[in-house]
LOPA-927513 format. One record per residue: residue in three letters; x, y, z of N, C-alpha, C, CB in turn. Coordinates in steps of 0.05 Angstrom, whole numbers, padded with zeros to 5 digits, always signed. Atoms other than C-alpha are relative to their C-alpha. Glycine has a CB too. Example, Ala and Ser with C-alpha at 12.3 -4.5 7.8 and 13.67 -1.06 7.14 Angstrom:
Ala+00018-00024+00000+00246-00090+00156+00018+00024+00000-00020+00001+00025Ser-00016-00024-00001+00273-00021+00143-00015+00022+00014+00009+00009-00029
***
This chain:
Met+00016+00022-00010+04279+04044+01684-00028+00009+00009+00015-00014+00024Ser+00027-00008-00006+04204+04045+01692-00004-00001+00031-00020-00018-00014Arg+00006+00000-00029+04178+04063+01761-00023-00019+00006-00007+00028+00010Tyr+00022+00019-00004+04121+04013+01750+00012-00028+00000-00021+00003-00021Gln-00011+00027-00002+04137+03942+01772-00023-00020-00001+00016-00004+00026Thr+00020+00021+00002+04099+03878+01757-00005-00011+00028+00009-00023-00019Lys+00007+00011-00026+04062+03853+01818+00009-00029+00003-00031+00003+00005Ala-00009+00027-00004+04091+03790+01848-00024-00019-00001+00014-00002+00028Ile+00022+00020+00004+04050+03728+01832+00005-00023+00019-00001-00010-00029Phe-00001+00022-00020+04036+03677+01887-00002-00026-00015-00023+00003+00020Asp+00000+00027+00013+04053+03606+01864-00016-00019+00017+00029-00010-00004Asp+00018+00017-00017+03994+03566+01891+00002-00030-00008-00028+00010-00002Arg-00004+00028+00008+04019+03501+01859+00023-00014+00015+00005-00002-00030His-00023+00011-00015+04081+03493+01902+00001+00014+00027+00027+00005-00016Leu+00005-00013-00026+04067+03506+01976+00016-00013+00022-00030-00001+00006Ala-00010+00010-00026+04099+03499+02044-00017+00013+00022+00031+00007+00003Ile+00017-00011-00020+04047+03507+02098+00013-00004+00027-00029-00014-00001Leu-00018+00000-00024+04083+03525+02163-00015+00008+00025+00023+00019-00005Asp+00008-00009-00027+04067+03529+02237+00022-00007+00019-00028-00013+00008Ile-00020+00005-00020+04112+03533+02297-00013+00000+00028+00023+00020-00001Glu+00007+00000-00028+04104+03518+02371+00024+00010+00016-00010-00027+00011Thr-00022-00013-00014+04145+03557+02421-00004-00001+00030+00002+00029-00009Ile+00001-00004-00028+04161+03567+02494+00011+00028+00006+00015-00022+00016Ser-00009-00026-00008+04173+03633+02530+00007+00000+00030-00021+00022-00007Gly-00007-00002-00028+04209+03648+02595-00014+00024+00014+00030+00003+00003Glu+00014-00024-00010+04167+03711+02603-00027-00008+00012-00004+00021-00022Glu+00027+00005-00012+04108+03708+02651-00015+00027+00002+00003-00012+00029Ile+00017-00024+00000+04053+03760+02641-00020-00003+00023-00014+00003-00028Pro+00018+00002-00024+04012+03776+02704-00028-00009-00007-00001+00027+00013Asp+00028+00007+00007+03945+03769+02668-00002-00025-00017-00014+00023-00014Asp-00001+00025+00015+03966+03703+02634-00004+00004-00030-00020-00019+00011Ser+00002-00004+00028+03963+03735+02566+00025-00010-00014-00004+00030-00007Phe-00022+00012+00015+04009+03713+02510+00025+00018+00001-00009-00005-00030Pro-00024-00017-00002+04081+03738+02520+00009+00011-00027+00023-00016+00012Pro-00010-00012+00025+04114+03783+02467+00016-00020-00016+00016+00025+00006Trp-00013+00020+00017+04142+03746+02407+00030-00002+00005-00006+00007-00029Ala-00029+00000-00003+04214+03766+02422+00009-00016+00023+00010+00029+00002Thr-00007+00017-00023+04212+03725+02486-00002-00030-00006-00017+00007+00024His+00006+00028+00007+04195+03661+02449+00024-00013-00014-00025-00002-00017Val-00019+00016+00015+04241+03606+02424-00015-00024-00012+00024-00009+00018Pro+00015+00021+00013+04218+03553+02375+00006-00027+00012+00006-00001-00030Val-00003+00027-00010+04207+03482+02400-00005-00020-00023-00020-00006+00022Val+00007+00017+00023+04175+03450+02338-00009+00018-00023-00023-00020+00007Ala+00010-00012+00025+04165+03472+02266-00010-00022-00017+00022+00018-00015Ser+00012+00020+00018+04117+03431+02223-00006+00013-00027-00026-00012+00013Val+00004-00010+00027+04114+03440+02148-00012-00022-00017+00028+00009-00012Leu+00012+00017+00020+04067+03407+02099+00008+00011-00028-00031-00002+00003Thr-00006-00008+00027+04096+03411+02029-00022-00012-00018+00028-00010-00010Ala+00022+00008+00018+04042+03408+01975+00007+00010-00028-00027+00012+00010Asp-00008-00007+00027+04062+03406+01902-00020-00013-00020+00029-00010-00006Leu+00019+00009+00020+04013+03401+01844+00014-00006-00027-00023+00022-00004Asn-00014+00007+00025+04038+03363+01783-00017+00006-00024+00009-00029+00001Leu+00013-00006+00025+04018+03368+01710-00026-00016-00004+00018-00005-00023Leu+00024+00017+00002+03965+03314+01720-00021+00008+00021+00007-00029+00002Asp+00018-00010-00021+03930+03355+01774-00001-00017+00025-00028+00003-00011Glu-00002+00017-00024+03954+03309+01829+00017+00015+00020+00013-00028-00007Trp-00015-00013-00021+03976+03339+01895+00018-00021+00014-00019+00012+00021Ile-00019+00017-00014+04038+03308+01926+00006+00013+00027+00027-00004-00016Phe-00003-00012-00027+04040+03319+02002+00022-00015+00016-00027-00003+00015Glu-00019+00011-00020+04093+03308+02055+00001+00017+00025+00029-00004-00013Met-00001-00015-00025+04092+03328+02128+00027-00005+00013-00023-00009+00019Thr-00026+00002-00014+04158+03343+02163-00002+00017+00026+00023+00009-00018Ser-00001-00014-00025+04165+03363+02236+00029+00002+00010-00019-00012+00021Ile-00027-00005-00008+04230+03393+02260+00000+00007+00030+00014+00024-00016Arg-00001-00004-00029+04247+03390+02334+00025+00016+00007+00000-00028+00015Phe-00022-00017-00008+04291+03447+02356+00012-00010+00027-00008+00030+00003Gly-00013+00011-00024+04342+03425+02408+00006-00030-00003-00017+00005+00024Glu-00005+00028+00005+04340+03354+02381+00013-00004-00027-00026-00017+00002Asp-00012+00002+00027+04354+03361+02306+00026+00016-00001-00020+00010-00021Glu-00026-00013+00000+04426+03379+02292+00000+00026-00016+00021-00019-00012Glu+00001-00024+00017+04411+03429+02237-00029+00008-00007+00017-00005-00027Pro+00028-00006+00004+04339+03452+02245-00005+00021-00022-00013+00008+00025Phe+00005-00021+00020+04345+03515+02203+00007-00008-00028+00016+00025+00008Glu-00008+00010+00026+04380+03480+02146-00023-00019-00011+00026-00016+00001Arg+00023+00017+00008+04323+03428+02145-00024+00017-00009-00008-00019+00023Leu+00022-00018+00007+04271+03483+02145+00005+00014-00026-00004+00021+00023Glu-00008-00014+00025+04308+03520+02090-00005-00018-00024+00029+00009+00001Gly+00005+00019+00022+04305+03458+02046-00029-00004-00007+00013-00027+00006Leu+00029+00003+00005+04230+03453+02054-00012+00025-00013-00015-00006+00026Leu+00011-00025+00011+04218+03526+02037+00010+00007-00027+00007+00023+00019Gln-00012-00007+00026+04263+03531+01976-00018-00009-00023+00027-00013-00003Gly+00016+00005+00023+04223+03536+01912-00029-00001+00004+00009-00026-00012Arg+00028+00001-00006+04157+03541+01947-00009+00027+00012-00006-00023+00019Ser+00012-00022-00015+04109+03595+01972-00009-00010+00027-00024+00012-00016Cys+00006+00008-00028+04098+03594+02047-00027+00010+00009+00023+00009+00019Val+00027-00007-00010+04028+03594+02077+00001-00003+00031-00022-00018-00013Thr+00002+00000-00029+04017+03611+02151-00026+00012+00008+00024+00014+00013Phe+00021-00016-00012+03964+03637+02197+00014+00017+00022-00024-00017+00012Gly-00013-00017-00019+03996+03697+02232+00030-00001-00002-00008-00007+00027Gly-00029+00002+00003+04066+03684+02205+00014+00027+00000+00007-00014-00025Asn-00012-00027+00002+04079+03758+02192+00006+00012+00028-00018+00018-00016Asn-00004-00013-00027+04070+03778+02265+00011-00018+00021-00026+00012+00009Phe-00011+00018-00020+04096+03716+02299+00020-00021-00011-00023-00015+00014Asp-00017+00023+00008+04124+03653+02265+00026+00010-00013-00015-00017-00020Tyr-00025-00009+00014+04173+03689+02218+00018+00016+00019-00007+00016-00024Arg-00016-00017-00018+04194+03738+02272+00016-00017+00019-00019+00019+00015Val-00013+00017-00019+04210+03683+02322+00023-00016-00014-00020-00020+00012Leu-00020+00016+00014+04247+03641+02270+00025+00017-00008-00012-00012-00025Leu-00023-00017+00007+04290+03699+02245+00017+00007+00024-00011+00026-00014Leu-00014-00007-00024+04308+03719+02315+00016-00024+00011-00019+00011+00022Ala-00013+00024-00010+04325+03648+02335+00024-00007-00018-00019-00024+00000Ala-00022+00005+00018+04369+03640+02273+00023+00019+00005-00009+00002-00029Gln-00021-00020-00006+04406+03704+02289+00014-00007+00026-00012+00028+00001Gly-00011+00008-00026+04416+03679+02360+00021-00022-00002-00021-00008+00018Thr-00020+00021+00005+04455+03620+02332+00020+00008-00022-00014-00026-00008Arg-00018-00010+00021+04493+03664+02282-00004-00013-00026+00029-00002+00009Asn+00006+00014+00025+04458+03629+02225-00013+00021-00019-00019-00025+00004Tyr+00010-00022+00016+04451+03685+02174-00005-00008-00030+00020+00023+00001Ser+00003+00008+00029+04452+03646+02108-00024-00018-00004+00026-00015-00009Leu+00025+00014+00004+04379+03626+02101-00017+00015-00020-00016-00003+00028Pro+00012-00018+00020+04358+03658+02035-00030-00005-00004+00014-00004-00026Ala+00029+00005+00005+04290+03623+02028-00016+00011+00023-00005-00030-00003Leu+00014-00011-00023+04267+03639+02099+00001+00030+00001+00011-00012+00026Thr-00003-00029+00000+04294+03710+02095-00017+00013-00021+00029+00008-00004Ala+00016-00011+00022+04260+03723+02028-00030+00000+00008+00005-00015-00026Ile+00028+00002-00007+04193+03698+02054-00007+00019+00022-00006-00029+00009Ala+00006-00016-00024+04197+03735+02120+00002+00030-00004+00018-00008+00023Thr-00005-00029+00004+04218+03802+02091-00012+00011-00025+00030+00005+00000Glu+00013-00011+00024+04176+03808+02028-00019+00022+00007-00015-00023-00014Pro+00020-00021-00005+04132+03869+02020-00027-00012+00007-00003+00018-00026Arg+00024+00012-00012+04069+03856+02059-00024-00001-00019-00008+00015+00025Tyr+00024-00002+00016+04019+03877+02007+00003-00011-00028-00009+00029-00002Ala-00004+00010+00027+04050+03847+01945+00023-00021+00002+00007+00022-00020Ser-00021+00020-00003+04087+03782+01960-00007-00025-00016+00003-00007+00030Ala+00003+00025+00015+04098+03720+01919+00005-00024+00017+00018+00000-00024Lys-00008+00023-00016+04127+03676+01973-00014-00002+00027+00030+00001+00004Asn+00011-00001-00027+04089+03696+02035-00030+00004-00001+00013+00023+00017Tyr+00029+00000+00001+04015+03680+02041-00011-00003+00028-00012-00022-00020Asp+00009+00001-00028+03990+03698+02111-00030+00002+00001+00014+00023+00016Leu+00029+00001+00000+03918+03678+02120-00012+00020+00020-00010-00027+00007Ala+00011-00020-00019+03909+03724+02181-00001+00027-00013+00018+00001+00025Asp+00001-00025+00015+03927+03783+02137-00021-00001-00022+00028+00006-00012Lys+00020+00002+00022+03884+03758+02080-00028+00004+00009+00003-00028-00014Tyr+00027-00001-00009+03821+03748+02120-00007+00027+00013-00005-00022+00020Ser+00005-00026-00012+03829+03815+02157+00005+00023-00019+00017+00003+00025Asn-00008-00020+00019+03851+03852+02094+00021+00018+00013-00024+00017-00009His-00023-00013-00012+03916+03870+02129-00009+00019+00023+00015+00015-00021Gly+00008-00016-00023+03881+03896+02191-00024+00018-00004+00022+00017+00009Ala+00024-00017+00005+03822+03932+02158-00024-00011+00016-00007+00001-00030Ala+00021+00013-00016+03776+03882+02193+00013-00011+00026-00014-00023-00015Arg-00010+00011-00026+03783+03858+02265+00009-00029-00005-00021+00002+00022Gly-00011+00027+00004+03826+03795+02267-00016-00020+00016+00029-00001+00007Cys+00012+00021-00015+03802+03728+02291+00021-00023+00003-00026-00011-00014Ser-00018+00022-00004+03836+03664+02315-00004-00021-00021-00004-00012+00028Leu+00003+00022+00019+03849+03604+02272-00023-00018+00007+00026-00017-00001Thr+00022+00016-00009+03799+03566+02314-00027+00011-00008+00001-00003+00031Met+00025-00013+00009+03744+03616+02301-00005-00003-00030+00000+00030+00008Leu+00001+00002+00029+03759+03616+02227-00008-00028-00009+00026+00008-00013Cys+00006+00028+00007+03758+03540+02223-00028-00008+00008+00020-00019+00013Glu+00028+00006-00008+03693+03535+02262-00020+00011-00020-00006+00012+00028Ala+00018-00011+00021+03660+03581+02211+00001-00015-00026+00008+00029-00005Leu-00004+00014+00025+03687+03539+02154-00006-00030+00003+00028+00003-00010Gly+00005+00028-00004+03670+03471+02185+00025-00017-00001-00020-00010-00020Ile-00026+00013+00000+03743+03452+02193+00008-00006+00028+00021+00017-00015Ala-00010+00007-00027+03773+03416+02253+00024+00018+00007+00009-00030+00001Ala-00022-00016-00010+03821+03457+02296+00004-00005+00030-00006+00030-00005Lys-00007+00003-00028+03858+03450+02362-00013-00024+00013-00007+00026+00015Val+00014+00024-00010+03834+03379+02373+00015-00014+00022-00005-00019-00023Ser-00016+00015-00019+03891+03355+02417+00011+00018+00023+00022-00014-00013Ala-00012-00017-00020+03917+03416+02455-00006+00029-00007+00031-00004+00002His+00003-00028+00005+03920+03492+02458+00028+00012+00003-00021+00013+00019Gly-00027-00012+00000+03979+03539+02447+00010+00006+00028-00001+00025-00015Leu-00009-00007-00027+03980+03560+02521+00009-00025+00016-00023+00014+00014Glu-00008+00024-00014+03991+03487+02540+00028-00010-00008-00020-00022-00004Val-00025+00011+00011+04055+03478+02500+00023+00001+00021+00008+00016-00025Gly-00021-00003-00020+04100+03504+02556-00001-00023+00020-00002+00026+00015Glu+00003+00022-00019+04072+03452+02605+00008-00026-00012-00029-00001+00010Leu-00007+00025+00014+04078+03396+02554+00031-00002-00003-00014-00001-00027Tyr-00029+00000+00004+04150+03416+02541+00015-00006+00026+00010+00027-00011Asp-00012+00005-00027+04168+03417+02615-00002-00029+00008-00013+00018+00021Gln+00004+00028-00007+04140+03347+02621+00013-00019-00020-00030-00006+00001Gly-00014+00017+00020+04181+03322+02561-00019-00013-00020+00015-00021+00014Arg+00020+00012+00019+04119+03308+02519+00001+00014-00027-00029+00003+00012Thr-00005-00013+00026+04149+03333+02454-00018-00011-00022+00029-00003-00007Glu+00016+00012+00021+04110+03284+02412-00028+00011-00001-00001-00031+00003Glu+00026-00012-00001+04045+03314+02435+00000+00028-00012-00011+00000+00029Ile-00003-00027+00012+04071+03383+02415+00001-00003-00030+00025+00014+00011Val-00001+00005+00029+04088+03355+02346-00027-00005-00011+00019-00024-00006Asn+00026+00006+00010+04019+03326+02338-00018+00024-00001-00013-00022+00018Tyr+00016-00025+00000+03987+03392+02358+00008+00019-00022+00003+00014+00028Cys-00010-00018+00021+04031+03431+02311-00008-00009-00028+00031+00002+00001Glu+00009+00011+00025+04016+03385+02253-00030+00004-00005+00007-00030-00002Gly+00029-00005+00002+03942+03393+02267-00005+00029-00009-00014-00005+00026Asp+00003-00028+00009+03949+03469+02261+00007+00004-00029+00017+00018+00018Val-00008-00002+00028+03984+03460+02195-00023-00009-00018+00025-00017-00005Leu+00022+00010+00016+03926+03419+02168-00024+00019+00001-00009-00028+00009Ser+00022-00020-00001+03875+03470+02193+00006+00023-00018-00003+00010+00029Thr-00008-00023+00016+03914+03525+02159-00002-00007-00030+00029+00008+00006Thr+00002+00008+00028+03918+03485+02094-00029+00000-00010+00012-00029-00003Leu+00028+00002+00008+03843+03472+02092-00013+00028-00002-00015-00018+00019Ala+00011-00027+00002+03827+03545+02107+00011+00014-00024+00008+00016+00026Met-00012-00012+00023+03876+03567+02054-00014-00009-00026+00030-00006-00001Ala+00014+00011+00024+03841+03522+02002-00026+00016-00005-00006-00030+00003Asn+00025-00015+00002+03776+03560+02016+00006+00028-00010-00014+00002+00026Tyr-00005-00028+00007+03806+03630+02012+00012+00002-00028+00019+00012+00020Arg-00013-00002+00026+03849+03617+01951-00019-00006-00023+00025-00019-00002Ala+00020+00007+00021+03792+03585+01912-00018+00024-00006-00018-00023+00009Met+00016-00024+00005+03750+03648+01922+00017+00022-00013-00012+00010+00026Glu-00018-00020+00012+03810+03692+01905+00003-00004-00029+00027+00000+00015Lys-00003+00007+00028+03818+03655+01840-00026-00002-00015+00015-00027-00002Gly+00026+00006+00013+03744+03645+01827-00001-00028-00012-00006+00021-00022Asp-00004+00027+00011+03760+03571+01818-00007-00021+00022+00029-00004-00010Pro+00008+00021-00020+03720+03520+01860+00017-00025-00002-00029-00006-00003Thr-00016+00025+00004+03763+03464+01830+00025+00000+00017+00007-00003-00029Tyr-00025-00001-00016+03824+03489+01867-00006-00010+00029+00011+00029+00001His+00008+00009-00027+03788+03480+01934-00006-00030+00000-00024+00016+00010Ala+00008+00028+00001+03759+03413+01913+00024-00019-00002-00019-00005-00024Ser-00023+00018+00004+03825+03384+01889+00018+00000+00025+00016+00010-00024Leu-00018-00001-00023+03868+03408+01947-00012-00014+00024+00007+00029+00007Thr+00013+00011-00023+03817+03389+02000-00004-00030-00002-00027+00014+00005Ser+00007+00029+00002+03795+03321+01974+00026-00017-00001-00017-00005-00024Gln-00025+00016+00002+03866+03298+01957+00015+00001+00026+00017+00011-00022Leu-00012-00001-00027+03891+03322+02025-00014-00020+00019-00002+00028+00012Val+00015+00020-00016+03836+03280+02058+00009-00028-00006-00030+00003-00004Arg-00009+00027+00008+03857+03219+02018+00028-00005+00011+00000-00002-00031Trp-00028+00003-00010+03930+03231+02039-00001-00005+00030+00017+00025-00006Ile+00002+00003-00029+03910+03238+02113-00008-00029+00006-00021+00019+00011His+00008+00028-00005+03875+03170+02110+00023-00019-00006-00025-00007-00016Ala-00022+00017+00008+03935+03139+02076+00022+00000+00021+00012+00009-00027Gln-00021-00002-00021+03981+03163+02133-00007-00018+00024+00004+00028+00009Gly+00008+00018-00022+03940+03125+02185+00007+00010+00027+00012-00026-00004His-00007-00011-00026+03959+03172+02242-00026+00011+00013+00021+00023-00003Asp+00025-00007-00014+03903+03181+02293-00002+00030+00004-00001-00014+00027His+00002-00029-00006+03921+03254+02308-00007+00016-00025+00025+00010+00012Leu+00006-00015+00024+03910+03273+02235-00029-00006-00010+00019-00008-00022Leu+00026+00008+00011+03843+03237+02223-00022+00020+00004-00007-00026+00013Pro+00022-00019-00003+03797+03291+02252-00001+00021-00023+00002+00015+00026Phe-00001-00020+00021+03820+03337+02196-00009-00011-00027+00029+00011-00003Ala+00010+00012+00024+03794+03288+02144-00030+00000-00001+00010-00028-00003Glu+00029+00000-00001+03722+03299+02165-00010+00026-00013-00010-00002+00030Ile+00008-00023+00016+03697+03346+02111-00028-00004-00011+00020+00005-00024Glu+00027+00002+00010+03624+03359+02094+00000+00002-00030-00018+00022+00013Gly+00002+00000+00029+03606+03344+02022+00024-00011-00014-00006+00028-00009Leu-00025+00010+00011+03669+03305+02010-00004-00014-00027+00014-00019+00019Gly+00005+00015+00025+03638+03262+01955-00001+00018-00024-00027-00015+00002Gly+00001-00019+00022+03623+03322+01912+00028+00012-00007-00019+00023+00006Leu-00027-00010+00004+03694+03349+01922+00017-00020-00014+00012+00008+00027Leu-00016+00021+00013+03724+03282+01902-00008-00001-00030-00005-00027+00014Gly+00008+00001+00028+03682+03283+01838+00012+00023-00016-00030+00002-00001Gln-00012-00023+00014+03706+03353+01820+00030-00004-00005-00005+00026+00016Ser-00029+00005+00003+03778+03333+01833+00006-00020-00021+00011-00009+00027Leu-00004+00021+00020+03772+03271+01790-00004+00011-00028-00019-00024+00005Ile+00005-00012+00026+03743+03311+01732+00024+00017-00008-00025+00017+00000Ala-00023-00017+00005+03801+03360+01738+00024-00016-00008+00007+00018+00024Gln-00022+00018+00006+03851+03303+01737-00003-00012-00028+00003-00022+00021Ile+00005+00011+00027+03819+03273+01675+00006+00021-00021-00029-00011-00003Asp-00005-00022+00019+03820+03340+01640+00030+00005-00003-00014+00026+00009Ala-00029-00004+00001+03893+03349+01658+00015-00022-00015+00012+00003+00029Ala-00012+00022+00014+03911+03280+01633-00005+00002-00030-00011-00027+00010Asn+00007-00003+00028+03875+03294+01567+00017+00023-00013-00030+00007-00004Arg-00017-00022+00010+03913+03360+01559+00028-00009-00004-00001+00024+00019Gln-00028+00009+00002+03979+03327+01573+00003-00020-00023+00009-00013+00026Ala-00001+00019+00022+03963+03271+01523+00000+00015-00027-00024-00020+00001Gln+00000-00015+00025+03947+03322+01469+00026+00014-00005-00023+00021+00001Leu-00026-00012+00003+04012+03358+01483+00021-00020-00010+00010+00012+00026Asp-00018+00021+00009+04049+03292+01474-00004-00006-00029-00004-00025+00017Val+00006+00006+00028+04013+03279+01408+00011+00023-00018-00030-00003-00004Asp-00009-00023+00016+04029+03349+01383+00031+00000-00002-00009+00027+00013Leu-00030+00001+00001+04103+03340+01401+00009-00022-00019+00011-00005+00029Leu-00007+00021+00018+04106+03274+01364-00004+00008-00029-00016-00025+00006Lys+00004-00009+00027+04076+03306+01303+00021+00020-00009-00028+00013-00002Lys-00021-00020+00006+04126+03363+01306+00027-00014-00006+00003+00020+00023Arg-00025+00015+00004+04184+03314+01312-00001-00014-00028+00004-00020+00022Ala+00002+00014+00026+04158+03275+01252+00003+00020-00023-00027-00015-00003Leu-00002-00021+00020+04151+03339+01211+00029+00009-00003-00018+00023+00006Asp-00028-00009+00001+04221+03362+01230+00018-00021-00013+00010+00007+00028Ala-00016+00021+00011+04249+03294+01210-00001-00001-00030-00009-00027+00012Thr+00002+00000+00030+04224+03303+01139+00019+00020-00012-00028+00007-00008Phe-00020-00019+00010+04273+03361+01132+00028-00009+00006-00005+00028+00012Gly-00026+00010-00006+04330+03318+01155+00015+00015+00022+00017+00000-00025Glu-00012-00015-00021+04342+03362+01216-00001-00015+00026-00014+00027+00003Ile-00001+00012-00027+04363+03339+01284-00005+00022+00021+00028-00014+00006Ile+00008-00020-00019+04327+03379+01337-00004-00012+00027-00025+00014-00010His+00003+00010-00028+04330+03369+01412-00022+00015+00013+00027+00003+00016Tyr+00023-00012-00014+04267+03382+01451+00003-00002+00030-00027-00013-00010
***
């Protein structure tokens, strides 16, 4: 067997963008963030984003409330299956907390989450951590999601801050935690669209994902999501996205024509062929 292996390829057409909010019983004297192993998940929000053959993004936001949902890990597993997972800092926090929490409930059969959380850091197909990407795995000094979004002109942390989650939880304000978590998911999605477009050398990827996400946000009609729909130069992005959709529709139509011609040719030989 060859010692050379093909590098894993990230599937950027089928995504699960993930963020979690947690509480910790650990109190640090200087009010710094407690170690990840002391945290338990309160909310996990996932935006699934799937690109079809007509270059249309299909979005769905799901928020899982730990302690309220009967099978939170099973629900999360269903969202991750068949998709690549995008996070900001998932490698050093989100995945670690989720794996530990699952083990604490003796829930060991989570193949999608396990595969994503344990993939090789430098060559993964299922795990796309923007914190690692932007810092080149620690070669550059890291920054917060808020700093990154400010530089990119993206909304971030519009309703709360991570350090406030514990207080909100104690007051029973779970819905506000959900809104905050979903906002972080949208910030991560929009930042990812920028980075991946440059990685691919394809401005259309950014235009399609961003403009169609904005359209989806408006269609949802939720006030807490609307700040993330404020994107500079949106008209130009919408135009690029529309052109890409027209091109995709033309390609698909040509494939259909070619298939009909092949079927007609095969029929002249009296053969029955299933396509």
